[in-house]
C-alpha positions as CSV (number, residue, x, y, z in Angstrom):
1,M,13.0,-6.5,-64.5
2,I,14.8,-5.4,-67.7
3,D,13.6,-6.6,-71.1
4,L,15.9,-5.4,-74.0
5,H,14.1,-6.7,-77.1
6,T,10.5,-5.6,-78.0
7,H,8.6,-4.6,-81.2
8,S,5.8,-2.2,-81.9
9,T,3.7,-1.2,-84.9
10,A,6.7,0.8,-86.1
11,S,7.8,-2.6,-87.6
12,D,6.0,-5.9,-87.0
13,G,4.5,-5.7,-83.5
14,T,0.8,-5.4,-83.0
15,Q,0.8,-2.6,-80.4
16,P,1.7,1.1,-80.9
17,P,4.9,2.1,-79.2
18,A,3.1,3.8,-76.3
19,Q,1.0,0.7,-75.7
20,V,4.1,-1.5,-75.6
21,V,5.4,0.8,-72.9
22,A,2.1,0.6,-71.0
23,S,2.1,-3.2,-71.3
24,A,5.6,-3.3,-70.0
25,V,4.5,-1.3,-66.9
26,E,1.6,-3.7,-66.4
27,A,4.0,-6.7,-66.7
28,G,6.2,-5.3,-63.9
29,L,9.2,-4.2,-65.9
30,T,11.4,-1.4,-64.7
31,T,13.2,-1.0,-68.1
32,L,12.5,-2.0,-71.6
33,A,14.2,-1.5,-75.0
34,L,12.1,-0.7,-78.1
35,T,14.0,-2.4,-81.0
36,D,11.9,-2.3,-84.1
37,H,13.2,-3.7,-87.3
38,D,15.4,-1.2,-89.3
39,T,13.7,1.9,-87.9
40,T,13.7,4.4,-85.1
41,L,10.2,5.5,-85.9
42,G,8.7,4.6,-82.5
43,W,11.3,6.2,-80.3
44,T,9.6,9.5,-79.7
45,E,6.2,8.1,-78.9
46,A,7.7,5.4,-76.6
47,S,10.0,7.9,-74.9
48,E,7.1,10.2,-74.1
49,A,5.1,7.3,-72.7
50,A,8.0,6.0,-70.6
51,R,8.4,9.4,-68.9
52,R,4.7,9.6,-68.3
53,L,4.3,6.1,-67.0
54,G,7.5,6.0,-64.9
55,I,9.6,3.3,-66.7
56,A,13.1,3.5,-68.2
57,L,13.3,3.1,-72.0
58,V,16.4,2.1,-74.0
59,P,16.0,3.3,-77.6
60,G,17.2,0.7,-80.0
61,I,16.9,-0.9,-83.4
62,E,17.0,-4.5,-84.6
63,V,19.1,-4.3,-87.7
64,S,18.5,-7.1,-90.3
65,C,21.8,-8.5,-91.5
66,A,22.7,-11.4,-93.8
67,R,25.7,-13.4,-94.8
68,G,24.8,-15.5,-97.8
69,R,21.5,-17.2,-97.0
70,R,22.2,-16.9,-93.3
71,S,20.0,-14.3,-91.5
72,V,21.6,-12.5,-88.6
73,H,19.8,-9.9,-86.4
74,L,21.7,-7.3,-84.6
75,L,20.3,-5.3,-81.7
76,A,21.7,-1.8,-81.7
77,Y,21.2,0.0,-78.4
78,L,21.5,3.8,-77.9
79,P,22.9,4.8,-81.3
80,D,22.7,8.3,-82.7
81,R,19.7,8.0,-84.9
82,T,21.0,10.8,-87.2
83,H,24.4,9.3,-88.0
84,P,24.7,9.3,-91.8
85,A,26.0,5.8,-92.3
86,L,23.3,4.3,-90.0
87,V,20.6,6.3,-91.7
88,A,21.7,5.2,-95.1
89,E,21.8,1.5,-94.1
90,L,18.4,1.6,-92.6
91,E,16.8,3.5,-95.5
92,Q,18.3,1.0,-98.0
93,A,17.0,-2.0,-96.0
94,R,13.5,-0.5,-95.7
95,D,13.3,0.4,-99.4
96,S,14.4,-3.2,-100.3
97,R,11.7,-4.6,-97.9
98,E,9.1,-2.6,-99.8
99,T,9.8,-4.1,-103.2
100,R,10.4,-7.6,-101.7
101,L,7.0,-7.6,-100.1
102,D,5.3,-6.8,-103.4
103,R,7.1,-9.7,-105.1
104,M,6.1,-12.2,-102.4
105,V,2.5,-11.1,-102.5
106,D,2.4,-11.3,-106.3
107,R,3.7,-14.9,-106.2
108,M,1.1,-15.9,-103.6
109,A,-1.8,-14.2,-105.4
110,A,-0.8,-16.0,-108.6
111,D,-1.2,-19.3,-106.8
112,G,-4.7,-18.3,-105.7
113,L,-4.0,-17.2,-102.1
114,P,-6.4,-14.5,-100.9
115,V,-3.9,-11.7,-100.6
116,S,-3.1,-8.6,-102.6
117,V,-0.6,-5.8,-102.4
118,E,-3.4,-3.5,-101.2
119,S,-4.5,-5.9,-98.5
120,V,-1.0,-6.2,-97.1
121,R,-0.3,-2.5,-97.3
122,A,-3.4,-1.9,-95.2
123,E,-1.7,-3.9,-92.4
124,V,1.3,-1.6,-92.3
125,E,1.3,1.5,-90.1
126,E,2.2,4.7,-92.0
127,G,6.0,5.0,-92.0
128,A,6.5,1.6,-90.5
129,T,9.0,-1.0,-91.7
130,P,7.1,-3.6,-93.8
131,G,7.8,-7.3,-93.3
132,R,6.4,-10.8,-93.7
133,P,4.3,-10.5,-90.6
134,H,2.2,-8.0,-92.4
135,I,1.5,-10.6,-95.1
136,A,0.6,-13.0,-92.4
137,D,-1.8,-10.5,-90.9
138,A,-3.5,-10.1,-94.3
139,L,-3.8,-13.9,-94.6
140,V,-5.3,-14.1,-91.1
141,R,-7.8,-11.3,-91.9
142,A,-8.8,-13.2,-95.1
143,G,-9.3,-16.4,-93.2
144,A,-6.5,-18.3,-95.0
145,V,-4.7,-19.0,-91.8
146,A,-5.6,-18.8,-88.1
147,H,-2.4,-17.0,-86.8
148,R,0.9,-15.6,-87.8
149,D,2.7,-18.7,-86.6
150,E,0.6,-20.9,-89.0
151,A,1.6,-18.6,-92.0
152,F,5.3,-18.7,-91.1
153,A,5.2,-22.5,-90.7
154,H,5.1,-22.9,-94.5
155,L,3.9,-20.0,-96.6
156,L,6.2,-17.4,-95.3
157,S,9.1,-19.6,-94.2
158,D,12.7,-18.7,-95.2
159,R,12.6,-22.1,-97.0
160,G,9.0,-21.7,-98.3
161,P,7.8,-21.4,-101.9
162,Y,7.2,-17.6,-101.8
163,Y,10.3,-16.4,-100.0
164,V,12.1,-13.4,-101.5
165,G,15.2,-11.9,-100.0
166,H,15.9,-8.3,-99.3
167,Y,18.9,-6.1,-98.9
168,A,20.7,-6.6,-95.6
169,P,24.2,-5.5,-94.6
170,D,26.9,-8.0,-93.7
171,P,26.8,-8.4,-89.9
172,V,30.4,-7.3,-89.5
173,R,29.6,-4.1,-91.5
174,A,26.5,-3.6,-89.4
175,V,28.5,-3.9,-86.2
176,E,30.9,-1.3,-87.5
177,V,28.1,1.1,-88.5
178,V,26.4,0.8,-85.1
179,R,29.6,1.5,-83.2
180,A,30.4,4.4,-85.5
181,A,26.9,5.8,-84.6
182,G,27.8,5.5,-80.9
183,G,25.6,2.5,-80.4
184,V,26.1,-0.8,-78.6
185,P,25.7,-3.9,-80.8
186,V,24.4,-7.2,-79.4
187,V,23.5,-10.2,-81.6
188,A,19.9,-11.3,-81.2
189,H,19.0,-15.0,-80.8
190,P,22.0,-16.4,-82.7
191,L,21.1,-20.1,-82.2
192,S,17.4,-19.8,-83.0
193,V,16.4,-22.9,-85.1
194,T,13.3,-21.0,-86.4
195,R,15.3,-18.8,-88.7
196,A,17.4,-19.1,-91.8
197,G,20.5,-20.7,-90.3
198,T,22.0,-20.4,-86.9
199,V,25.0,-18.0,-86.4
200,G,28.1,-20.0,-85.8
201,D,30.9,-19.3,-83.3
202,E,33.3,-18.2,-86.0
203,L,31.0,-15.5,-87.3
204,L,30.2,-14.4,-83.7
205,E,33.9,-14.1,-83.0
206,E,34.3,-12.0,-86.2
207,M,31.6,-9.7,-85.1
208,V,33.1,-9.3,-81.6
209,A,36.4,-8.5,-83.2
210,A,34.6,-5.7,-85.1
211,G,33.2,-4.3,-81.9
212,M,30.1,-6.3,-81.0
213,A,29.5,-6.0,-77.2
214,G,27.2,-8.8,-76.3
215,I,25.1,-11.9,-77.1
216,E,21.4,-12.4,-76.5
217,A,21.7,-15.9,-74.9
218,H,18.4,-16.0,-72.9
219,H,15.7,-16.2,-75.5
220,R,12.7,-18.6,-75.9
221,D,14.2,-19.8,-79.2
222,H,17.3,-21.2,-77.4
223,D,17.1,-24.6,-75.6
224,P,19.2,-25.1,-72.4
225,D,22.2,-26.4,-74.3
226,A,22.2,-23.4,-76.6
227,V,22.0,-21.0,-73.6
228,R,24.9,-22.8,-71.9
229,H,27.0,-22.6,-75.0
230,L,26.3,-18.9,-75.6
231,V,27.0,-18.0,-72.0
232,D,30.3,-19.8,-72.1
233,L,31.2,-18.3,-75.4
234,A,30.4,-14.8,-74.2
235,A,32.6,-15.3,-71.2
236,S,35.5,-16.4,-73.3
237,L,35.0,-13.4,-75.6
238,D,34.5,-11.0,-72.7
239,V,31.2,-9.7,-73.9
240,V,27.9,-9.3,-72.0
241,V,25.0,-11.7,-71.9
242,T,21.5,-10.4,-72.3
243,G,18.0,-11.9,-72.0
244,S,14.9,-10.6,-73.7
245,S,11.3,-11.5,-74.6
246,D,11.4,-10.4,-78.3
247,Y,7.8,-9.2,-77.7
248,H,5.5,-8.6,-80.6
249,G,2.2,-8.0,-78.9
250,D,-0.3,-10.5,-80.2
251,G,1.9,-11.3,-83.2
252,K,3.9,-13.9,-81.2
253,Q,3.4,-16.0,-78.1
254,N,6.4,-14.2,-76.5
255,R,5.4,-12.4,-73.3
256,L,7.1,-9.3,-71.8
257,G,9.6,-10.2,-69.1
258,E,9.8,-13.9,-69.9
259,R,13.6,-13.5,-70.3
260,T,15.4,-10.6,-68.6
261,T,18.8,-8.8,-68.4
262,T,20.7,-8.0,-65.2
263,P,21.1,-4.4,-64.1
264,E,24.9,-4.8,-64.2
265,V,24.7,-5.7,-67.9
266,L,22.6,-2.7,-68.7
267,E,25.1,-0.5,-66.8
268,R,27.8,-1.8,-69.0
269,I,25.8,-1.2,-72.2
270,E,25.1,2.4,-71.0
271,A,28.8,3.0,-70.3
272,L,29.7,1.9,-73.9
273,A,27.1,4.1,-75.6
274,T,27.9,7.6,-76.9
275,G,25.0,8.0,-79.3
276,A,21.8,8.3,-77.3
277,E,20.8,8.0,-73.6
278,V,18.4,5.9,-71.7
279,V,15.1,7.7,-71.2
280,R,14.3,7.9,-67.5
281,P,11.2,9.2,-65.8
């Protein structure tokens, strides 16, 4: 039971890293990856919990990328968290998210929505990567919406009235940086219809040519046709296929272990990595 895509309060999950690990053990997982957005903040806490609770942990990051208006998410497994180019990209992304959040909140408050910069900041753990889910949490707390999903359906949608972009590297550049840091890049949910544009085959092929090692095909945002297409594409490009929950605690309906990755694929990811190692009990 290997789940290679989860989030904690280091970004937009609702559980601290150690609790994500504990929940993974309760769910029967043998291995999980912690892949918070644009940060490695949760690695140390999660690693300590994994050793204590007897589960393997794959340290990772979900790097937010963009090409034009198309959002692309890149899972980076086992990179060197101190690599200068990777550190610089992540810092720039987090700084941009900070200012972007304030602008979105100001627009919403001007329209009378019960949200403020202070109320949103209160939802962000110290040092964590801020994001739209934290605005959603503030709206839920104020009684404006019932759940994050309701907030994202309109108010916080990529196509919604309050959307503001933030810095994100081109996905090919991100692949190159992750590989330079000794990490293994795998594109996350490329055919998700819930995000700003699906990732077409041409861009995926370009990313593979730059060093991308896999495609997350098994994901709840992919219907059976999308899964089949991505599995076939991965075979033609000779890259691995992963499956993951994209767990966010109570922040999403996704449940740990609802999609999984085979041990053989994890072995291939480990073999490619030179930046960090899987944490084992």
